[in-house]
N, CA, C and O atoms as CSV, one atom per row, in Angstrom:
chain,resi,resn,atom,element,x,y,z
A,1,THR,N,N,0.841,-1.328,-0.015
A,1,THR,CA,C,-0.058,-0.014,0.228
A,1,THR,C,C,0.952,1.020,0.060
A,1,THR,O,O,2.159,0.789,-0.003
A,2,ASP,N,N,0.314,2.379,-0.025
A,2,ASP,CA,C,0.843,3.657,-0.294
A,2,ASP,C,C,0.241,4.672,0.458
A,2,ASP,O,O,-0.895,4.478,0.891
A,3,ALA,N,N,0.849,5.773,0.691
A,3,ALA,CA,C,0.096,6.777,1.625
A,3,ALA,C,C,-1.150,7.382,1.173
A,3,ALA,O,O,-1.786,8.136,1.909
A,4,TYR,N,N,-1.593,7.031,-0.218
A,4,TYR,CA,C,-2.625,7.515,-0.689
A,4,TYR,C,C,-3.862,6.440,-0.697
A,4,TYR,O,O,-4.983,6.757,-1.097
A,5,GLU,N,N,-3.623,5.484,-0.341
A,5,GLU,CA,C,-4.565,4.516,-0.079
A,5,GLU,C,C,-5.562,4.646,1.109
A,5,GLU,O,O,-4.971,5.004,2.128
A,6,PRO,N,N,-7.006,4.447,1.294
A,6,PRO,CA,C,-7.460,3.685,0.495
A,6,PRO,C,C,-8.129,4.633,-0.677
A,6,PRO,O,O,-8.945,5.516,-0.415
A,7,ASN,N,N,-7.673,4.329,-1.991
A,7,ASN,CA,C,-8.085,5.306,-3.121
A,7,ASN,C,C,-8.558,4.188,-4.363
A,7,ASN,O,O,-8.452,4.642,-5.502
A,8,ASN,N,N,-9.048,2.824,-4.247
A,8,ASN,CA,C,-9.218,2.025,-5.134
A,8,ASN,C,C,-10.618,2.419,-5.879
A,8,ASN,O,O,-10.912,1.806,-6.905
A,9,PHE,N,N,-11.389,3.325,-5.429
A,9,PHE,CA,C,-12.725,3.731,-6.093
A,9,PHE,C,C,-12.902,5.165,-6.100
A,9,PHE,O,O,-12.434,5.873,-5.208
A,10,GLN,N,N,-13.515,5.582,-7.006
A,10,GLN,CA,C,-13.467,7.099,-7.398
A,10,GLN,C,C,-14.140,7.878,-6.158
A,10,GLN,O,O,-13.859,9.031,-5.829
A,11,VAL,N,N,-14.967,7.138,-5.605
A,11,VAL,CA,C,-15.432,7.965,-4.200
A,11,VAL,C,C,-14.285,8.075,-3.044
A,11,VAL,O,O,-14.327,8.841,-2.082
A,12,GLU,N,N,-13.504,7.369,-3.276
A,12,GLU,CA,C,-12.321,7.346,-2.288
A,12,GLU,C,C,-11.175,8.196,-2.808
A,12,GLU,O,O,-10.192,8.382,-2.092
A,13,ALA,N,N,-11.266,8.757,-4.108
A,13,ALA,CA,C,-10.013,9.521,-4.583
A,13,ALA,C,C,-9.327,10.301,-3.594
A,13,ALA,O,O,-9.817,10.797,-2.580
A,14,PHE,N,N,-7.853,10.372,-4.092
A,14,PHE,CA,C,-6.925,11.072,-3.055
A,14,PHE,C,C,-6.864,12.656,-3.652
A,14,PHE,O,O,-6.623,12.925,-4.829
A,15,GLY,N,N,-7.064,13.388,-2.862
A,15,GLY,CA,C,-6.871,14.828,-3.361
A,15,GLY,C,C,-7.227,15.715,-2.435
A,15,GLY,O,O,-7.466,15.344,-1.286
A,16,PRO,N,N,-7.315,17.082,-2.830
A,16,PRO,CA,C,-6.927,17.529,-4.326
A,16,PRO,C,C,-5.565,17.362,-4.545
A,16,PRO,O,O,-4.846,17.694,-3.602
A,17,VAL,N,N,-4.929,16.857,-5.716
A,17,VAL,CA,C,-3.549,16.933,-6.126
A,17,VAL,C,C,-3.385,18.183,-6.166
A,17,VAL,O,O,-4.376,18.912,-6.211
A,18,VAL,N,N,-2.139,18.692,-6.159
A,18,VAL,CA,C,-1.435,19.823,-6.226
A,18,VAL,C,C,-0.774,20.137,-7.539
A,18,VAL,O,O,-0.011,19.252,-7.927
A,19,SER,N,N,-0.889,21.179,-8.303
A,19,SER,CA,C,-0.465,20.976,-9.593
A,19,SER,C,C,1.321,21.207,-9.479
A,19,SER,O,O,2.008,21.961,-8.789
A,20,GLY,N,N,1.670,20.104,-10.572
A,20,GLY,CA,C,2.957,19.893,-10.458
A,20,GLY,C,C,3.967,19.027,-9.560
A,20,GLY,O,O,5.152,18.749,-9.747
A,21,GLU,N,N,2.905,18.630,-8.305
A,21,GLU,CA,C,3.511,17.933,-7.462
A,21,GLU,C,C,3.809,16.551,-8.130
A,21,GLU,O,O,3.421,16.325,-9.276
A,22,LYS,N,N,4.470,15.678,-7.433
A,22,LYS,CA,C,4.923,14.388,-7.710
A,22,LYS,C,C,4.165,13.187,-6.442
A,22,LYS,O,O,4.494,13.133,-5.257
A,23,TYR,N,N,3.266,12.455,-7.025
A,23,TYR,CA,C,2.856,11.367,-6.198
A,23,TYR,C,C,3.425,9.994,-6.662
A,23,TYR,O,O,3.137,9.446,-7.726
A,24,VAL,N,N,4.305,9.500,-5.676
A,24,VAL,CA,C,4.591,8.123,-5.692
A,24,VAL,C,C,3.637,7.226,-4.963
A,24,VAL,O,O,3.284,7.357,-3.791
A,25,GLY,N,N,3.212,6.158,-5.935
A,25,GLY,CA,C,2.379,5.406,-5.397
A,25,GLY,C,C,2.805,4.162,-6.160
A,25,GLY,O,O,3.606,4.083,-7.091
A,26,PHE,N,N,1.872,2.900,-5.375
A,26,PHE,CA,C,2.063,1.580,-5.818
A,26,PHE,C,C,0.638,0.940,-6.359
A,26,PHE,O,O,-0.461,1.155,-5.848
A,27,VAL,N,N,0.889,0.147,-7.448
A,27,VAL,CA,C,-0.437,-0.791,-7.926
A,27,VAL,C,C,0.068,-2.054,-7.327
A,27,VAL,O,O,1.051,-2.592,-7.835
A,28,ALA,N,N,-0.489,-2.548,-6.342
A,28,ALA,CA,C,-0.168,-3.711,-5.510
A,28,ALA,C,C,-0.671,-4.878,-6.329
A,28,ALA,O,O,0.038,-5.885,-6.332
A,29,GLY,N,N,-1.698,-4.885,-6.964
A,29,GLY,CA,C,-2.050,-5.918,-7.674
A,29,GLY,C,C,-3.079,-5.496,-8.703
A,29,GLY,O,O,-3.420,-4.315,-8.760
A,30,MET,N,N,-3.680,-6.568,-9.664
A,30,MET,CA,C,-4.634,-6.178,-10.889
A,30,MET,C,C,-5.956,-5.722,-10.415
A,30,MET,O,O,-6.838,-5.518,-11.249
A,31,THR,N,N,-6.182,-5.538,-9.136
A,31,THR,CA,C,-7.526,-5.223,-8.801
A,31,THR,C,C,-7.057,-3.774,-8.147
A,31,THR,O,O,-7.873,-2.856,-8.224
A,32,ASP,N,N,-6.019,-3.569,-7.625
A,32,ASP,CA,C,-5.563,-2.203,-6.956
A,32,ASP,C,C,-5.599,-0.813,-8.159
A,32,ASP,O,O,-4.612,-0.533,-8.840
A,33,TYR,N,N,-6.841,-0.101,-8.235
A,33,TYR,CA,C,-7.047,1.084,-9.042
A,33,TYR,C,C,-6.611,2.033,-8.179
A,33,TYR,O,O,-6.766,1.954,-6.961
A,34,ASP,N,N,-5.985,3.073,-8.837
A,34,ASP,CA,C,-5.452,4.288,-7.924
A,34,ASP,C,C,-6.361,5.619,-8.348
A,34,ASP,O,O,-6.146,6.057,-9.478
A,35,TRP,N,N,-7.174,6.171,-7.684
A,35,TRP,CA,C,-7.827,7.247,-8.021
A,35,TRP,C,C,-7.527,8.622,-7.312
A,35,TRP,O,O,-7.502,8.851,-6.102
A,36,PHE,N,N,-7.314,9.448,-8.328
A,36,PHE,CA,C,-6.787,10.881,-7.712
A,36,PHE,C,C,-7.820,11.859,-8.129
A,36,PHE,O,O,-8.538,11.557,-9.082
A,37,TYR,N,N,-7.998,13.115,-7.465
A,37,TYR,CA,C,-8.869,14.349,-8.078
A,37,TYR,C,C,-7.938,15.648,-7.953
A,37,TYR,O,O,-6.914,15.813,-7.289
A,38,MET,N,N,-8.651,16.546,-8.836
A,38,MET,CA,C,-8.143,17.665,-9.013
A,38,MET,C,C,-9.183,18.900,-9.137
A,38,MET,O,O,-9.832,18.978,-10.180
A,39,ASP,N,N,-9.330,19.647,-8.353
A,39,ASP,CA,C,-10.334,20.841,-8.555
A,39,ASP,C,C,-9.672,21.936,-9.415
A,39,ASP,O,O,-8.850,22.718,-8.937
A,40,LYS,N,N,-10.105,21.962,-10.837
A,40,LYS,CA,C,-9.490,23.026,-11.646
A,40,LYS,C,C,-10.081,24.240,-11.562
A,40,LYS,O,O,-11.265,24.266,-11.900
A,41,PRO,N,N,-9.596,25.231,-11.213
A,41,PRO,CA,C,-10.232,26.438,-11.194
A,41,PRO,C,C,-10.488,27.230,-12.493
A,41,PRO,O,O,-11.263,28.177,-12.357
A,42,ALA,N,N,-10.116,27.076,-13.405
A,42,ALA,CA,C,-10.636,27.532,-14.719
A,42,ALA,C,C,-10.315,26.613,-15.787
A,42,ALA,O,O,-9.542,25.669,-15.626
A,43,SER,N,N,-11.012,26.928,-17.086
A,43,SER,CA,C,-10.693,26.123,-18.247
A,43,SER,C,C,-9.063,26.487,-18.568
A,43,SER,O,O,-8.326,27.387,-18.167
A,44,GLY,N,N,-8.883,25.418,-19.427
A,44,GLY,CA,C,-7.532,25.424,-19.843
A,44,GLY,C,C,-6.648,24.019,-19.703
A,44,GLY,O,O,-7.205,22.954,-19.437
A,45,PRO,N,N,-5.345,24.119,-19.892
A,45,PRO,CA,C,-4.577,22.866,-20.200
A,45,PRO,C,C,-4.503,22.044,-18.615
A,45,PRO,O,O,-4.469,22.506,-17.475
A,46,ILE,N,N,-4.497,20.661,-19.124
A,46,ILE,CA,C,-4.254,19.690,-18.055
A,46,ILE,C,C,-3.399,18.778,-18.698
A,46,ILE,O,O,-3.691,18.088,-19.675
A,47,ASP,N,N,-1.950,18.823,-17.887
A,47,ASP,CA,C,-1.238,17.676,-18.447
A,47,ASP,C,C,-0.707,16.763,-17.406
A,47,ASP,O,O,-0.118,17.176,-16.408
A,48,ILE,N,N,-0.941,15.434,-17.678
A,48,ILE,CA,C,-0.911,14.397,-16.953
A,48,ILE,C,C,0.247,13.363,-17.388
A,48,ILE,O,O,0.165,12.845,-18.501
A,49,ALA,N,N,1.231,13.079,-16.608
A,49,ALA,CA,C,2.461,12.230,-17.112
A,49,ALA,C,C,2.618,11.157,-15.683
A,49,ALA,O,O,2.637,11.511,-14.504
A,50,LEU,N,N,2.703,9.981,-16.149
A,50,LEU,CA,C,2.579,8.791,-15.232
A,50,LEU,C,C,4.059,8.104,-15.748
A,50,LEU,O,O,4.183,7.551,-16.840
A,51,ASP,N,N,5.044,8.235,-14.845
A,51,ASP,CA,C,6.362,7.279,-15.063
A,51,ASP,C,C,5.892,6.058,-14.512
A,51,ASP,O,O,5.439,6.057,-13.367
A,52,VAL,N,N,5.952,4.876,-15.280
A,52,VAL,CA,C,5.589,3.597,-15.100
A,52,VAL,C,C,7.071,2.804,-14.632
A,52,VAL,O,O,8.151,3.056,-15.168
A,53,PRO,N,N,6.897,1.881,-13.611
A,53,PRO,CA,C,7.876,1.041,-13.253
A,53,PRO,C,C,8.402,0.146,-14.315
A,53,PRO,O,O,7.504,-0.204,-15.081
A,54,PRO,N,N,9.598,-0.345,-14.610
A,54,PRO,CA,C,10.048,-1.111,-15.760
A,54,PRO,C,C,9.388,-2.373,-15.556
A,54,PRO,O,O,9.357,-3.046,-16.586
A,55,SER,N,N,8.776,-2.981,-14.411
A,55,SER,CA,C,8.430,-4.317,-14.419
A,55,SER,C,C,6.616,-3.962,-14.687
A,55,SER,O,O,5.888,-4.884,-14.319
A,56,GLY,N,N,6.084,-3.041,-15.131
A,56,GLY,CA,C,4.449,-2.941,-14.950
A,56,GLY,C,C,4.120,-2.416,-16.401
A,56,GLY,O,O,5.067,-2.011,-17.076
A,57,ASP,N,N,3.063,-2.398,-16.840
A,57,ASP,CA,C,2.092,-1.868,-17.851
A,57,ASP,C,C,0.849,-1.217,-17.286
A,57,ASP,O,O,-0.119,-1.889,-16.932
A,58,TYR,N,N,0.890,0.097,-17.207
A,58,TYR,CA,C,-0.471,1.049,-16.544
A,58,TYR,C,C,-0.766,1.964,-17.386
A,58,TYR,O,O,0.062,2.482,-18.136
A,59,ASP,N,N,-2.094,2.278,-17.337
A,59,ASP,CA,C,-2.689,3.156,-18.096
A,59,ASP,C,C,-3.320,4.254,-17.325
A,59,ASP,O,O,-3.678,4.015,-16.171
A,60,ILE,N,N,-3.513,5.548,-17.889
A,60,ILE,CA,C,-4.271,6.456,-17.043
A,60,ILE,C,C,-5.267,7.163,-17.799
A,60,ILE,O,O,-5.056,7.573,-18.940
A,61,TYR,N,N,-6.384,7.316,-17.162
A,61,TYR,CA,C,-7.613,7.933,-17.548
A,61,TYR,C,C,-8.118,9.078,-17.046
A,61,TYR,O,O,-7.919,9.224,-15.840
A,62,LEU,N,N,-8.770,10.023,-17.652
A,62,LEU,CA,C,-9.179,11.097,-17.164
A,62,LEU,C,C,-10.485,11.509,-17.235
A,62,LEU,O,O,-10.918,11.583,-18.385
A,63,PHE,N,N,-11.400,11.860,-16.174
A,63,PHE,CA,C,-13.020,11.845,-16.083
A,63,PHE,C,C,-13.174,13.377,-15.737
A,63,PHE,O,O,-12.344,14.017,-15.093
A,64,LEU,N,N,-14.347,13.874,-16.251
A,64,LEU,CA,C,-14.765,15.302,-15.747
A,64,LEU,C,C,-15.871,14.999,-14.939
A,64,LEU,O,O,-16.663,14.144,-15.334
A,65,ALA,N,N,-16.061,15.622,-13.767
A,65,ALA,CA,C,-17.171,15.457,-13.064
A,65,ALA,C,C,-18.344,16.175,-13.681
A,65,ALA,O,O,-18.184,17.187,-14.363
A,66,ASP,N,N,-19.494,15.658,-13.442
A,66,ASP,CA,C,-20.703,16.260,-14.442
A,66,ASP,C,C,-21.506,16.896,-13.221
A,66,ASP,O,O,-21.257,16.625,-12.046
A,67,ALA,N,N,-22.563,17.832,-13.670
A,67,ALA,CA,C,-23.404,18.454,-12.564
A,67,ALA,C,C,-24.359,17.337,-11.903
A,67,ALA,O,O,-24.924,17.670,-10.861
A,68,SER,N,N,-24.564,16.201,-12.347
A,68,SER,CA,C,-25.463,15.157,-11.985
A,68,SER,C,C,-24.705,14.384,-10.931
A,68,SER,O,O,-25.337,13.447,-10.445
A,69,GLY,N,N,-23.569,14.569,-10.509
A,69,GLY,CA,C,-22.863,13.722,-9.663
A,69,GLY,C,C,-22.093,12.682,-10.287
A,69,GLY,O,O,-21.252,12.097,-9.605
A,70,GLY,N,N,-22.273,12.359,-11.536
A,70,GLY,CA,C,-21.490,11.329,-12.015
A,70,GLY,C,C,-20.025,11.872,-13.083
A,70,GLY,O,O,-19.478,12.909,-12.709
A,71,ASN,N,N,-19.619,11.380,-13.972
A,71,ASN,CA,C,-18.502,11.907,-14.639
A,71,ASN,C,C,-18.479,11.256,-16.051
A,71,ASN,O,O,-19.028,10.186,-16.312
A,72,GLN,N,N,-17.817,11.984,-16.889
A,72,GLN,CA,C,-17.446,11.637,-18.213
A,72,GLN,C,C,-16.060,11.431,-18.539
A,72,GLN,O,O,-15.193,12.227,-18.180
A,73,TYR,N,N,-15.817,10.387,-19.208
A,73,TYR,CA,C,-14.481,9.925,-19.647
A,73,TYR,C,C,-14.257,10.809,-20.927
A,73,TYR,O,O,-14.901,10.771,-21.975
A,74,VAL,N,N,-12.880,11.848,-20.499
A,74,VAL,CA,C,-12.464,12.551,-21.611
A,74,VAL,C,C,-11.249,12.474,-22.228
A,74,VAL,O,O,-11.024,13.209,-23.189
A,75,ALA,N,N,-10.377,11.652,-21.805
A,75,ALA,CA,C,-9.146,11.163,-22.169
A,75,ALA,C,C,-8.210,10.021,-21.607
A,75,ALA,O,O,-8.222,9.751,-20.406
A,76,LYS,N,N,-7.442,9.393,-22.456
A,76,LYS,CA,C,-6.641,8.290,-22.051
A,76,LYS,C,C,-5.376,8.408,-22.786
A,76,LYS,O,O,-5.126,9.107,-23.768
A,77,SER,N,N,-4.470,7.434,-22.000
A,77,SER,CA,C,-3.084,7.086,-22.506
A,77,SER,C,C,-2.959,5.730,-22.055
A,77,SER,O,O,-3.020,5.324,-20.894
A,78,ASP,N,N,-2.756,5.003,-23.230
A,78,ASP,CA,C,-2.796,3.619,-22.899
A,78,ASP,C,C,-1.773,2.745,-23.972
A,78,ASP,O,O,-2.116,1.753,-24.614
A,79,ARG,N,N,-0.597,3.310,-23.980
A,79,ARG,CA,C,0.514,3.064,-24.513
A,79,ARG,C,C,1.014,1.439,-24.024
A,79,ARG,O,O,1.203,1.162,-22.840
A,80,TYR,N,N,1.153,0.627,-24.939
A,80,TYR,CA,C,1.591,-0.939,-24.422
A,80,TYR,C,C,3.091,-1.176,-24.343
A,80,TYR,O,O,3.949,-0.608,-25.019
A,81,GLY,N,N,3.296,-2.242,-23.272
A,81,GLY,CA,C,4.626,-2.293,-22.964
A,81,GLY,C,C,4.801,-2.137,-21.541
A,81,GLY,O,O,4.200,-1.234,-20.960
A,82,ASN,N,N,5.706,-3.072,-20.806
A,82,ASN,CA,C,6.529,-2.685,-19.652
A,82,ASN,C,C,6.989,-1.685,-19.306
A,82,ASN,O,O,7.757,-1.445,-20.237
A,83,GLY,N,N,7.108,-0.703,-18.453
A,83,GLY,CA,C,8.156,0.371,-18.242
A,83,GLY,C,C,7.631,1.559,-19.226
A,83,GLY,O,O,8.129,2.676,-19.085
A,84,VAL,N,N,6.647,1.344,-20.207
A,84,VAL,CA,C,6.105,2.378,-21.379
A,84,VAL,C,C,5.567,3.664,-20.411
A,84,VAL,O,O,4.514,3.568,-19.780
A,85,ASP,N,N,6.372,4.813,-20.373
A,85,ASP,CA,C,5.484,6.100,-19.691
A,85,ASP,C,C,4.136,6.235,-20.456
A,85,ASP,O,O,3.909,5.721,-21.552
A,86,GLU,N,N,3.085,7.160,-19.577
A,86,GLU,CA,C,2.060,7.340,-20.143
A,86,GLU,C,C,1.928,8.875,-20.134
A,86,GLU,O,O,2.539,9.525,-19.286
A,87,TYR,N,N,1.212,9.422,-20.977
A,87,TYR,CA,C,0.902,10.976,-21.071
A,87,TYR,C,C,-0.383,11.464,-21.534
A,87,TYR,O,O,-0.974,10.879,-22.441
A,88,ILE,N,N,-0.897,12.589,-20.921
A,88,ILE,CA,C,-2.262,13.061,-21.561
A,88,ILE,C,C,-2.115,14.545,-21.514
A,88,ILE,O,O,-1.771,15.184,-20.519
A,89,PHE,N,N,-2.365,14.957,-22.510
A,89,PHE,CA,C,-2.571,16.537,-22.623
A,89,PHE,C,C,-4.266,16.736,-22.847
A,89,PHE,O,O,-4.878,16.143,-23.735
A,90,PHE,N,N,-4.708,17.392,-22.173
A,90,PHE,CA,C,-6.309,17.717,-22.415
A,90,PHE,C,C,-6.502,19.298,-22.209
A,90,PHE,O,O,-6.069,19.889,-21.219
A,91,ASN,N,N,-7.052,19.785,-23.035
A,91,ASN,CA,C,-7.536,21.219,-22.791
A,91,ASN,C,C,-9.104,21.319,-22.094
A,91,ASN,O,O,-10.138,21.146,-22.738
A,92,ALA,N,N,-9.055,21.560,-20.988
A,92,ALA,CA,C,-10.229,21.349,-19.948
A,92,ALA,C,C,-11.231,22.506,-20.662
A,92,ALA,O,O,-10.831,23.670,-20.701
A,93,PRO,N,N,-12.392,22.190,-21.159
A,93,PRO,CA,C,-13.345,23.092,-21.160
A,93,PRO,C,C,-13.859,23.977,-20.425
A,93,PRO,O,O,-14.248,25.077,-20.818
A,94,ILE,N,N,-13.908,23.469,-19.049
A,94,ILE,CA,C,-14.598,24.209,-17.859
A,94,ILE,C,C,-13.824,24.069,-16.539
A,94,ILE,O,O,-12.932,23.233,-16.397
A,95,ALA,N,N,-14.157,24.816,-15.705
A,95,ALA,CA,C,-13.670,24.547,-14.232
A,95,ALA,C,C,-14.528,23.787,-13.665
A,95,ALA,O,O,-15.748,23.950,-13.704
A,96,THR,N,N,-13.802,22.709,-12.975
A,96,THR,CA,C,-14.687,21.717,-12.314
A,96,THR,C,C,-13.671,20.793,-11.643
A,96,THR,O,O,-12.484,21.076,-11.484
A,97,ARG,N,N,-14.249,19.692,-11.280
A,97,ARG,CA,C,-13.466,18.712,-10.526
A,97,ARG,C,C,-13.318,17.741,-11.655
A,97,ARG,O,O,-14.276,17.524,-12.396
A,98,TYR,N,N,-12.036,17.079,-11.842
A,98,TYR,CA,C,-11.482,16.035,-12.673
A,98,TYR,C,C,-10.863,14.745,-11.830
A,98,TYR,O,O,-10.288,14.825,-10.744
A,99,PHE,N,N,-11.038,13.918,-12.351
A,99,PHE,CA,C,-10.325,12.498,-11.739
A,99,PHE,C,C,-9.348,11.784,-12.777
A,99,PHE,O,O,-9.475,11.676,-13.997
A,100,VAL,N,N,-8.498,11.402,-12.068
A,100,VAL,CA,C,-7.217,10.828,-12.954
A,100,VAL,C,C,-7.389,9.144,-12.315
A,100,VAL,O,O,-7.459,9.002,-11.094
A,101,LEU,N,N,-7.437,8.144,-13.069
A,101,LEU,CA,C,-7.331,6.683,-12.654
A,101,LEU,C,C,-6.222,6.198,-13.241
A,101,LEU,O,O,-6.039,6.301,-14.454
A,102,VAL,N,N,-5.358,5.606,-12.404
A,102,VAL,CA,C,-4.083,4.844,-12.631
A,102,VAL,C,C,-4.333,3.454,-12.702
A,102,VAL,O,O,-4.344,2.820,-11.646
A,103,TYR,N,N,-4.558,2.818,-13.888
A,103,TYR,CA,C,-5.170,1.660,-14.150
A,103,TYR,C,C,-3.825,0.656,-14.258
A,103,TYR,O,O,-2.776,1.082,-14.740
A,104,PRO,N,N,-3.963,-0.746,-13.750
A,104,PRO,CA,C,-3.037,-1.679,-13.944
A,104,PRO,C,C,-3.503,-2.740,-15.088
A,104,PRO,O,O,-4.284,-3.678,-14.933
A,105,TYR,N,N,-2.716,-2.290,-16.465
A,105,TYR,CA,C,-2.974,-3.266,-17.482
A,105,TYR,C,C,-2.644,-4.629,-17.263
A,105,TYR,O,O,-3.353,-5.613,-17.473
A,106,SER,N,N,-1.261,-4.566,-16.731
A,106,SER,CA,C,-0.513,-5.836,-16.591
A,106,SER,C,C,0.581,-5.786,-15.693
A,106,SER,O,O,1.217,-4.736,-15.601
A,107,ASP,N,N,0.856,-6.680,-15.083
A,107,ASP,CA,C,2.043,-6.820,-14.498
A,107,ASP,C,C,2.267,-5.864,-13.155
A,107,ASP,O,O,3.394,-5.408,-12.957
A,108,ALA,N,N,1.204,-5.572,-12.256
A,108,ALA,CA,C,1.227,-4.762,-11.104
A,108,ALA,C,C,2.159,-5.265,-10.185
A,108,ALA,O,O,2.333,-6.482,-10.121
A,109,SER,N,N,2.883,-4.365,-9.348
A,109,SER,CA,C,3.735,-4.477,-8.576
A,109,SER,C,C,3.873,-3.807,-7.156
A,109,SER,O,O,4.056,-2.593,-7.066
A,110,ALA,N,N,3.790,-4.554,-6.138
A,110,ALA,CA,C,3.667,-3.662,-4.798
A,110,ALA,C,C,4.930,-3.441,-4.298
A,110,ALA,O,O,5.070,-3.129,-3.116
A,111,SER,N,N,6.082,-3.588,-5.211
A,111,SER,CA,C,7.457,-3.166,-4.614
A,111,SER,C,C,8.033,-1.996,-5.580
A,111,SER,O,O,8.960,-1.244,-5.279
A,112,ALA,N,N,7.375,-1.987,-6.683
A,112,ALA,CA,C,8.084,-0.921,-7.889
A,112,ALA,C,C,7.281,-0.024,-8.030
A,112,ALA,O,O,6.330,-0.382,-8.725
A,113,PRO,N,N,7.201,1.483,-7.517
A,113,PRO,CA,C,6.652,2.545,-7.482
A,113,PRO,C,C,6.509,3.082,-9.157
A,113,PRO,O,O,7.346,3.001,-10.056
A,114,TYR,N,N,5.111,3.654,-9.185
A,114,TYR,CA,C,5.007,4.583,-10.115
A,114,TYR,C,C,4.955,6.116,-9.819
A,114,TYR,O,O,4.648,6.372,-8.654
A,115,VAL,N,N,5.180,7.136,-10.590
A,115,VAL,CA,C,5.046,8.266,-10.262
A,115,VAL,C,C,4.250,9.288,-10.891
A,115,VAL,O,O,4.658,9.587,-12.013
A,116,LEU,N,N,3.166,9.949,-10.467
A,116,LEU,CA,C,2.169,10.529,-11.162
A,116,LEU,C,C,2.431,12.134,-10.977
A,116,LEU,O,O,2.672,12.560,-9.848
A,117,ARG,N,N,2.383,13.004,-12.083
A,117,ARG,CA,C,2.450,14.404,-11.956
A,117,ARG,C,C,1.280,15.091,-12.892
A,117,ARG,O,O,1.175,14.804,-14.085
A,118,VAL,N,N,0.638,15.784,-12.401
A,118,VAL,CA,C,-0.360,16.440,-12.790
A,118,VAL,C,C,-0.283,18.087,-12.864
A,118,VAL,O,O,-0.380,18.799,-11.865
A,119,THR,N,N,-0.111,18.533,-14.078
A,119,THR,CA,C,0.113,20.216,-13.909
A,119,THR,C,C,-1.177,20.689,-14.560
A,119,THR,O,O,-1.528,20.196,-15.632
A,120,TYR,N,N,-1.931,21.676,-13.921
A,120,TYR,CA,C,-2.830,22.192,-14.667
A,120,TYR,C,C,-3.027,23.742,-14.184
A,120,TYR,O,O,-3.846,24.466,-14.750
């Protein structure tokens, strides 16, 4: 586990993440999904970078919170291969809450950390 747990479900998302900060976490198994959130104060760019450990293949997804309490999938990065880093650039149309999901596609590791950076 890591300092951001429990964050396996969107309702448990860790945050708000601070723009430009590094978040070092672990995906301990194939059912360990790591959710984070940010409250974007204005429209404009969101840059998300995930440094994937050499032993894993992880993906990242970005969701926009909508007025009904649900969310909309807006962007993803799902490059294939162990140790392949992931990137999302999204031009946010509105100021609202956004969620980032770190998803283990294959080869999760409780001992090899990932590094997530969100800049907005």
